[in-house]
N, C-alpha and C positions, 0 to 999 in steps of 0.2 A: 797584777794578779792574772793568772792564766784562765782560760775559759773553763778548764776542768775545776779549778778552785772556785770560780764563780758559781758553777753548777752545783758543786757540793754545798756551798754556803746557802744557795737558794733552797735546795732540798732540805737542809738542816733547819731552816726557818719554819718549814711546814710542820716539823715535829716539836717545836718549842711550845710551851704552855701558854695559850692565849689567855687574856683576862676575860673571865666569864662575868656577865652581868645578870643580876637577878631580875625578877619581874618589876621591882621598884626602881631599877636602874642603877643600883649600887653594885660595886665590884665584889665578887665572892672571894673569900680568902682561901679557898681550896686550890690545890695545885693539880694540874691535869697533865696527862701524858698520853700520847697516842699509843695504843696497843693493838696488835693484830691477833685475833684468836679465830679458830675454826670451829663453828657450831653447826650442829645438825640442821639441815635445811628446813625440815618440817617443824622443828622446834622454833627456829627463827621466824618462820611464817606465822606460827602461833603467837609469838611475842609481838610481831608487827600488827596482827589483828587486835590483840589485847591493848596495845599502845593506842591504836586508833579509837577503840571503844572508850578507853580511859580519857583520852584527849577530848572526845566528844562529850563525855560526862562533865568534865571540868570547864567546858567552854563558858565564858569567853577567856578564862585564864589559860595562858599558853603553858603547856608542859613540853619540854624538849625530850627527845628520845633518849638522850644521854642521861638526863635526870631520872627518867622512868627506869632505865636499865640500872642506874646506880642504886635506886631504891630496891629493885628486885634483888640485886647482889647483897645489899645491906641487910635485907630481911633474911636472906639465906644465911648470912654470916651469924645473925642473931639466933638462928635456929639450926646451928651447925650439927647438933645431935641428930635431928631428923634427916639432914642431908647425908650424914655418914651412914645412917641406916639405909637410905635409898640407894647409896652407892654400893653397899655390900649385898643388896638383894639381886 
């Protein structure tokens, strides 16, 4: 295998879905894939602050940032009508 092929395989492994474990140590059944998105910097700073506050409220239970963001997205999807109104304003 050439060095370029090895490099490609190594990089490819970074983007494969790792097994996620829950707080109880069980493997989660959801599939994950790495995505890149560009989000407004001030909005992301606000998300970071709210994540820290939420994590502090739930201490000692650990909440991952990805789980926090997934719930924000899920709630947005469940309230899609409100999101659509906000997008058109």
